[in-house]
C-alpha positions as CSV (number, residue, x, y, z in Angstrom):
1,X,92.9,65.3,98.2
2,X,91.7,67.5,95.4
3,X,94.1,68.1,92.6
4,X,94.3,71.8,93.2
5,X,95.0,71.3,96.9
6,X,97.7,68.7,96.1
7,X,99.3,71.0,93.5
8,X,99.3,73.8,96.1
9,X,101.2,71.6,98.5
10,X,103.8,70.7,95.9
11,X,104.3,74.4,95.1
12,X,104.7,75.2,98.8
13,X,107.3,72.5,99.1
14,X,109.0,73.8,95.9
15,X,109.3,77.3,97.4
16,X,111.0,75.8,100.5
17,X,113.4,73.8,98.3
18,X,114.3,76.9,96.3
19,X,115.0,78.7,99.5
20,X,117.4,76.1,100.6
21,X,119.2,76.2,97.3
22,X,119.6,79.9,97.4
23,X,121.3,79.5,100.8
24,X,123.7,76.8,99.5
25,X,124.9,78.2,96.2
26,X,126.2,81.5,95.0
27,X,123.8,84.1,93.8
28,X,125.2,83.9,90.3
29,X,125.0,80.1,90.2
30,X,121.4,80.2,91.4
31,X,120.2,82.8,89.0
32,X,121.9,81.2,86.0
33,X,121.0,77.5,86.5
34,X,118.4,77.0,89.3
35,X,116.1,80.0,89.1
36,X,114.9,78.9,85.6
37,X,113.7,75.6,87.0
38,X,109.9,75.2,87.0
39,X,107.7,72.7,88.8
40,X,106.3,69.9,86.7
41,X,104.0,67.0,87.5
42,X,104.3,64.4,90.2
43,X,103.1,60.9,89.5
44,X,103.8,57.5,91.2
45,X,106.7,58.8,93.1
46,X,108.3,60.6,90.1
47,X,108.7,64.3,90.2
48,X,109.5,66.4,87.1
49,X,111.2,69.8,86.9
50,X,111.6,71.7,83.6
51,X,114.3,73.8,82.0
52,X,114.1,75.7,78.8
53,X,117.1,74.2,77.0
54,X,118.9,70.9,76.7
55,X,122.2,72.5,77.6
56,X,120.8,73.8,80.9
57,X,119.1,70.5,81.6
58,X,122.4,68.6,81.1
59,X,124.3,71.1,83.3
60,X,121.8,71.0,86.2
61,X,121.5,67.2,85.9
62,X,125.3,66.7,86.3
63,X,125.8,69.4,89.0
64,X,122.7,69.8,91.1
65,X,120.3,66.8,90.5
66,X,121.5,64.8,93.5
67,X,121.1,67.7,95.8
68,X,117.7,68.6,94.4
69,X,116.5,65.0,95.0
70,X,117.8,65.1,98.6
71,X,116.0,68.4,99.4
72,X,112.8,67.2,97.8
73,X,112.8,63.9,99.7
74,X,113.3,66.0,102.9
75,X,110.2,67.9,102.0
76,X,108.1,65.1,100.6
77,X,109.0,61.5,101.4
78,X,106.9,60.2,98.5
79,X,109.4,61.6,96.0
80,X,111.4,58.6,94.9
81,X,112.9,59.7,91.7
82,X,113.5,63.1,90.0
83,X,113.5,63.9,86.3
84,X,114.7,67.1,84.7
85,X,113.1,67.7,81.4
86,X,113.5,70.1,78.6
87,X,110.5,72.3,77.9
88,X,111.0,75.6,76.0
89,X,108.7,78.5,77.0
90,X,105.4,78.4,75.2
91,X,103.3,81.5,74.2
92,X,100.0,81.6,76.0
93,X,97.5,84.3,75.0
94,X,95.4,85.9,77.7
95,X,93.3,88.5,76.1
96,X,95.5,91.2,74.7
97,X,98.6,90.1,76.7
98,X,101.1,87.5,75.8
99,X,103.1,85.8,78.5
100,X,106.0,83.4,78.3
101,X,105.2,80.5,80.6
102,X,107.1,77.2,80.8
103,X,104.6,74.3,80.8
104,X,105.4,70.7,80.8
105,X,101.8,69.7,80.0
106,X,102.1,71.7,76.8
107,X,104.6,69.3,75.4
108,X,103.5,65.8,74.6
109,X,107.1,64.4,74.4
110,X,109.5,66.3,76.7
111,X,113.2,65.3,76.6
112,X,114.0,63.7,79.9
113,X,117.1,62.8,81.8
114,X,116.3,60.4,84.6
115,X,118.3,61.0,87.8
116,X,118.9,57.6,89.3
117,X,118.5,58.0,93.0
118,X,121.1,56.8,95.5
119,X,120.0,54.9,98.5
120,X,116.7,56.3,99.4
121,X,115.9,57.6,102.9
122,X,113.3,55.8,104.9
123,X,109.8,57.0,104.3
124,X,108.6,56.5,107.9
125,X,108.2,59.2,110.5
126,X,111.3,61.2,111.5
127,X,111.9,59.1,114.6
128,X,112.6,56.0,112.5
129,X,115.4,57.6,110.4
130,X,119.0,56.6,110.9
131,X,121.1,58.9,113.0
132,X,123.2,60.3,110.2
133,X,120.2,61.9,108.5
134,X,120.2,64.5,111.3
135,X,123.4,65.9,109.8
136,X,122.0,66.4,106.3
137,X,121.4,70.2,106.8
138,X,125.1,70.6,107.8
139,X,127.0,68.8,105.1
140,X,128.1,69.8,101.7
141,X,126.6,66.8,99.7
142,X,129.6,64.6,98.6
143,X,129.7,64.1,94.8
144,X,128.8,60.6,93.8
145,X,131.4,60.7,91.0
146,X,134.3,61.3,93.5
147,X,135.2,57.8,94.6
148,X,138.5,56.0,95.0
149,X,137.8,54.0,91.9
150,X,137.5,57.2,89.9
151,X,140.7,58.7,91.3
152,X,143.7,58.4,88.9
153,X,146.9,57.8,90.9
154,X,150.4,59.1,89.9
155,X,153.6,60.0,91.5
156,X,152.4,63.4,92.6
157,X,149.4,62.1,94.6
158,X,150.1,58.4,95.4
159,X,151.1,59.1,99.0
160,X,147.9,61.2,99.7
161,X,145.8,58.5,98.0
162,X,147.3,55.7,100.1
163,X,146.8,57.7,103.3
164,X,143.2,58.5,102.4
165,X,142.5,54.8,101.7
166,X,144.1,53.7,105.0
167,X,141.9,56.2,106.9
168,X,138.7,55.1,105.0
169,X,139.3,51.4,105.7
170,X,140.5,51.6,109.3
171,X,138.2,50.7,112.2
172,X,139.8,53.3,114.5
173,X,141.8,56.4,113.8
174,X,145.2,55.6,112.2
175,X,146.4,59.1,111.6
176,X,144.6,61.8,113.5
177,X,144.2,64.1,111.8
178,X,144.9,63.3,108.2
179,X,145.8,66.6,106.7
180,X,145.7,66.8,102.9
181,X,147.2,69.9,101.2
182,X,148.1,71.1,97.8
183,X,147.2,73.6,95.1
184,X,143.8,74.3,93.6
185,X,142.3,71.5,91.5
186,X,144.8,68.8,92.3
187,X,142.4,66.3,93.9
188,X,142.1,67.2,97.6
189,X,138.3,67.4,97.5
190,X,138.0,64.3,95.4
191,X,139.9,62.3,98.1
192,X,137.7,63.8,100.8
193,X,134.5,62.8,99.0
194,X,136.1,59.3,98.3
195,X,136.7,58.8,102.1
196,X,133.1,59.8,102.8
197,X,131.7,57.3,100.3
198,X,134.0,54.5,101.4
199,X,133.3,54.9,105.1
200,X,129.5,55.1,104.5
201,X,129.6,52.1,102.2
202,X,131.5,49.9,104.6
203,X,129.7,51.1,107.8
204,X,126.4,52.9,107.0
205,X,125.7,53.4,110.7
206,X,128.8,55.6,111.2
207,X,128.0,59.3,111.5
208,X,130.3,61.0,108.9
209,X,130.1,64.8,108.6
210,X,131.7,66.5,105.6
211,X,131.6,70.3,105.2
212,X,133.7,73.3,104.3
213,X,135.5,75.4,106.9
214,X,133.3,78.3,105.7
215,X,130.2,76.4,106.6
216,X,131.6,75.6,110.0
217,X,132.3,79.3,110.6
218,X,128.9,80.4,109.3
219,X,127.1,77.8,111.5
220,X,129.1,78.9,114.5
221,X,128.2,82.5,113.9
222,X,124.5,81.5,113.6
223,X,124.7,79.6,116.9
224,X,126.2,82.6,118.6
225,X,123.5,84.9,117.3
226,X,120.8,82.5,118.4
227,X,122.5,81.9,121.7
228,X,122.4,78.2,121.0
229,X,126.1,77.1,121.1
230,X,125.2,74.0,123.1
231,X,123.3,72.6,120.2
232,X,126.2,73.5,117.9
233,X,128.7,71.7,120.1
234,X,126.5,68.6,120.3
235,X,126.1,68.5,116.5
236,X,129.8,68.7,115.7
237,X,131.2,66.7,118.6
238,X,128.7,63.8,118.2
239,X,130.1,62.5,114.9
240,X,132.3,59.5,114.3
241,X,134.2,61.1,111.4
242,X,134.6,64.9,110.9
243,X,135.8,66.1,107.5
244,X,136.6,69.8,107.0
245,X,137.6,71.1,103.5
246,X,139.6,74.3,103.0
247,X,140.5,74.7,106.6
248,X,142.6,77.7,105.8
249,X,139.3,79.7,105.8
250,X,139.4,79.5,109.7
251,X,142.7,81.3,109.8
252,X,142.4,84.8,111.2
253,X,139.0,84.2,112.7
254,X,139.9,84.0,116.4
255,X,136.6,83.0,117.9
256,X,135.8,80.4,115.3
257,X,139.3,79.1,115.5
258,X,138.9,78.7,119.3
259,X,135.7,76.7,118.8
260,X,137.3,74.6,116.1
261,X,140.3,73.9,118.4
262,X,138.0,72.6,121.2
263,X,135.9,70.6,118.7
264,X,139.1,69.1,117.4
265,X,140.3,68.1,120.9
266,X,136.9,66.7,121.9
267,X,136.9,64.4,118.9
268,X,140.5,63.3,119.4
269,X,139.8,62.5,123.0
270,X,136.8,60.3,121.9
271,X,139.1,58.5,119.4
272,X,137.0,59.9,116.5
273,X,138.6,60.4,113.1
274,X,139.4,63.9,111.7
275,X,140.2,64.6,108.0
276,X,141.2,68.1,106.9
277,X,142.3,69.7,103.7
278,X,144.0,73.0,102.9
279,X,145.8,74.8,100.1
280,X,148.9,75.0,102.4
281,X,150.7,72.9,104.9
282,X,150.0,73.6,108.6
283,X,153.4,75.4,109.0
284,X,152.5,77.7,106.1
285,X,149.1,78.9,107.3
286,X,149.0,82.5,108.4
287,X,146.8,83.8,111.2
288,X,146.7,80.6,113.1
289,X,147.7,80.0,116.8
290,X,150.7,77.9,117.5
291,X,148.6,75.4,119.5
292,X,146.3,74.9,116.5
293,X,149.2,74.6,114.1
294,X,150.7,71.9,116.4
295,X,147.4,70.0,116.5
296,X,147.0,70.1,112.7
297,X,150.6,68.7,112.3
298,X,150.1,66.0,115.0
299,X,148.8,63.3,112.6
300,X,149.8,62.7,109.0
301,X,150.4,65.6,106.7
302,X,150.2,64.5,103.0
303,X,151.1,66.8,100.1
304,X,149.6,66.6,96.7
305,X,152.1,67.9,94.1
306,X,151.5,69.4,90.7
307,X,150.4,66.8,88.1
308,X,152.8,65.2,85.7
309,X,152.1,64.8,82.0
310,X,151.5,61.0,82.4
311,X,149.0,61.7,85.2
312,X,147.1,64.3,83.3
313,X,146.9,62.0,80.3
314,X,145.6,59.2,82.5
315,X,143.0,61.5,84.0
316,X,141.7,62.4,80.5
317,X,141.7,58.8,79.3
318,X,139.7,57.8,82.5
319,X,137.2,60.5,82.0
320,X,136.7,59.6,78.3
321,X,136.1,55.9,79.3
322,X,133.5,56.9,81.8
323,X,131.7,59.3,79.4
324,X,131.8,56.9,76.5
325,X,132.5,59.8,74.1
326,X,135.1,59.3,71.3
327,X,138.0,61.7,71.4
328,X,141.1,61.0,69.4
329,X,144.2,60.2,71.5
330,X,146.1,63.0,69.7
331,X,143.6,65.5,71.2
332,X,144.0,64.1,74.7
333,X,147.8,64.2,74.4
334,X,147.6,67.8,73.3
335,X,145.4,68.8,76.3
336,X,147.7,67.0,78.7
337,X,150.7,68.8,77.3
338,X,149.1,72.3,77.3
339,X,146.8,72.4,80.4
340,X,149.3,71.9,83.2
341,X,147.9,74.1,86.1
342,X,145.4,71.7,87.7
343,X,143.0,68.9,87.1
344,X,139.9,71.1,87.3
345,X,141.0,73.2,84.4
346,X,142.1,70.1,82.5
347,X,138.7,68.5,82.8
348,X,137.0,71.8,82.1
349,X,138.9,72.0,78.8
350,X,137.9,68.4,77.9
351,X,134.2,69.2,78.7
352,X,134.3,72.1,76.4
353,X,135.7,70.0,73.5
354,X,133.0,67.3,74.1
355,X,130.2,69.8,74.4
356,X,131.2,71.6,71.2
357,X,131.3,68.3,69.3
358,X,127.9,67.3,70.7
359,X,126.1,70.6,70.2
360,X,127.6,71.5,66.8
361,X,127.7,67.9,65.5
362,X,131.3,68.0,64.3
363,X,133.9,65.4,64.7
364,X,136.5,66.1,67.4
365,X,140.0,66.6,66.1
366,X,143.1,68.6,67.0
367,X,142.1,71.6,64.9
368,X,138.6,72.0,66.4
369,X,140.0,71.5,69.9
370,X,142.5,74.4,69.3
371,X,139.6,76.5,68.0
372,X,137.3,75.8,70.9
373,X,140.0,76.3,73.5
374,X,141.8,79.3,72.0
375,X,141.3,81.5,75.1
376,X,142.3,78.7,77.5
377,X,145.4,77.9,75.5
378,X,146.4,81.5,75.2
379,X,146.1,81.9,79.0
380,X,148.1,78.7,79.5
381,X,150.9,80.0,77.2
382,X,151.1,83.2,79.3
383,X,151.6,81.3,82.6
384,X,154.8,82.1,84.5
385,X,157.2,79.4,85.5
386,X,159.7,79.4,88.3
387,X,162.5,78.9,85.8
388,X,161.4,82.0,84.0
389,X,161.3,84.0,87.2
390,X,164.8,82.8,88.1
391,X,166.1,83.8,84.6
392,X,164.6,87.3,84.8
393,X,165.9,87.9,88.3
394,X,169.4,86.7,87.5
395,X,169.5,89.0,84.5
396,X,168.2,91.9,86.5
397,X,170.8,91.5,89.2
398,X,173.6,90.4,86.8
399,X,174.3,87.1,88.5
400,X,174.6,83.5,87.1
401,X,171.3,81.6,87.1
402,X,173.1,78.7,88.8
403,X,173.3,80.9,91.9
404,X,169.6,80.4,92.3
405,X,170.4,76.8,93.3
406,X,173.8,77.3,95.0
407,X,174.4,77.2,98.8
408,X,176.2,80.6,98.7
409,X,174.8,83.1,101.3
410,X,176.5,86.3,100.4
411,X,174.1,89.2,100.2
412,X,174.8,89.8,96.5
413,X,173.4,86.3,95.8
414,X,171.1,85.7,98.7
415,X,169.0,88.9,98.1
416,X,168.2,88.2,94.4
417,X,167.4,84.6,95.4
418,X,165.0,85.8,98.0
419,X,163.4,88.2,95.4
420,X,162.9,85.2,93.1
421,X,161.4,83.1,95.8
422,X,159.0,86.0,96.7
423,X,158.0,86.4,93.0
424,X,157.5,82.6,92.7
425,X,155.2,82.7,95.7
426,X,153.0,85.5,94.4
427,X,153.1,84.7,90.6
428,X,152.7,80.9,90.6
429,X,150.4,78.4,92.2
430,X,153.3,76.4,93.6
431,X,153.4,75.5,97.2
432,X,156.3,76.5,99.4
433,X,157.9,73.0,99.3
434,X,157.6,73.0,95.6
435,X,159.3,76.4,95.3
436,X,162.0,75.3,97.7
437,X,162.8,72.3,95.5
438,X,163.3,74.6,92.6
439,X,165.9,76.6,94.6
440,X,168.4,73.8,95.3
441,X,166.1,71.6,97.4
442,X,165.7,74.2,100.1
443,X,163.3,73.7,102.9
444,X,159.9,75.4,102.8
445,X,160.8,77.4,105.9
446,X,163.6,79.0,103.9
447,X,161.1,80.1,101.3
448,X,158.8,81.4,104.1
449,X,161.7,83.5,105.5
450,X,162.5,84.9,102.0
451,X,158.9,85.9,101.4
452,X,158.6,87.7,104.8
453,X,162.0,89.4,104.3
454,X,161.1,90.8,100.9
455,X,157.7,92.0,102.2
456,X,159.5,93.8,105.0
457,X,162.1,95.3,102.6
458,X,159.4,96.5,100.2
459,X,158.0,98.7,103.0
460,X,161.4,100.0,104.2
461,X,163.6,100.0,101.2
462,X,162.3,101.8,98.1
463,X,164.9,100.2,95.8
464,X,163.8,96.7,96.6
465,X,160.2,97.8,96.1
466,X,161.0,99.2,92.7
467,X,162.9,96.1,91.7
468,X,160.1,93.8,92.6
469,X,157.4,95.9,90.8
470,X,159.6,96.1,87.7
471,X,160.3,92.4,87.6
472,X,156.5,91.7,88.1
473,X,155.7,93.9,85.1
474,X,158.4,92.2,82.9
475,X,157.2,88.7,83.9
476,X,153.5,89.5,83.5
477,X,153.9,91.6,80.3
């Protein structure tokens, strides 16, 4: 094939890959990181893509390289490895005009980061591929970093971790479904990906489908529009393991919830494993039918609590060991003490410290960490605790703070306590069970009742509404 014809084929394939990426990521993420990618050369199974800066190259390599490789291999089975290189725009003169055009050929020594491929798909005709490849267009590609070995276990997540491992290692459903829930950034998605990797490593032939609830809903809507629901049902009910992340997204969507319910039942009847995750327990989900709530609660429900200091420090130490970057223990202890909300923010803060040290070329110490993270630390210092809410509410209603934990049910005590529970629900990221434990080890249903009661009173009782708004301003100010 002539070089210009071969190049034309590559460019056509690249356009299709770009189109798939635009569908999979947000508009902002695509325009910021993926749109600047340009097509490089293709030699001996190695394809190169270029970005204008080292920082962009590192980011795309760590966040999108695996997915880029999968999409390229789907378009061109000859692509075995993918390299993302740094190539600044060069100035090319064309008559009186000057255009900025990235060109890999213009640089004799581009800076390259090889992306080591995972197990490569077969290069034969489509009919020879393994069954699970048919599900590639449905799943959110599991992150290769999120394995059981990379999961740091502590008191707050050890039960969920043990349950996830049991499901991943079982030949038949042990808990069906396994329902993982907890706040943002506490490790639910990590465990979901770890299950996927463990199952596929142990039994490569098993059809494991991992996707978000939002993807499920979008696919179902597409099937309805195309009048092709039969194909949709075959795709989702023909798997061995179905894993759905952020299942709360289905709440309130009656038609999608109905289809999910029937998919759920069909898989359970076939003795296929189901794993779900959510930010709330099944009993706390709003906009969900009782039969669906009952189904979600039928297996094992595992809560992931807020992290402890020891767990946060362990996570940071583990990340440093894997990255092989030197960060003083004093800095890690400082971050573990200050960034308490979730693991995602904690790792993000560490990444900023490492990136600053790498890009600026300065040693990492406590002073530079405080300088780099000044905005994050300021936000962390402003976060509202349940204890602070209880104190403010007690002062406002002139009751003892001990009444927040007491069993007394008189209105003069119960109403302020309900207000405090309501504020804890809307001003913190704590789950209902976590809030209940802060109020004398009360059950999460008590917290649910308090939240609903205050919402009703805000609409009917102006005094309660004014009290709640005043307390919110005092706490947030």
